[in-house]
C-alpha angles and dihedrals in degrees: 000000000000121000088243091061097043092101092043107079121206092249091056092046091052090055095048112111114250090236091061092049090049090050092052092048091048089050092050092047091049091050093048092050092048091049091047091052092046092050092047095047099091091048092047091052091047091050090051092052093046092052090052092048092048089050091052091052094047091076093230117158091213122098116263113264115262105238128182121217092231089065088074098047120104090238104031096170096044117133128172114261092239097045120127125233119288091245130074122292123259096264091047090051091051093052092048093048090051091049092050091048089055091045089238088124123050114242094235088057092047089049091050093051094051123078117248092254091057097049116103119219 
């Protein structure tokens, strides 16, 4: 038995709802993924820099590839379970929309600030 479960007897565990156990396991998985990404971040950044340096020494006339650090993380698409969307919050969207309607904000700036799903064709 682990020290974490020493105060959680077998009888109590068997009466615990499955949804609670799933929630605990999801929280543990989320924490482990975050920890793995945090521990791998310095190596990912170093790898990104080394690839750019190697490209520079290769003598290629092409532009260096644009790499993101997250591409080298063990969980590149990980997001915290309680994270908000990538785009601006609802109040920010309202202000940006009002500024665009009044032509106080150029449309290319407005489009750059919105997420791809919010952009209208």
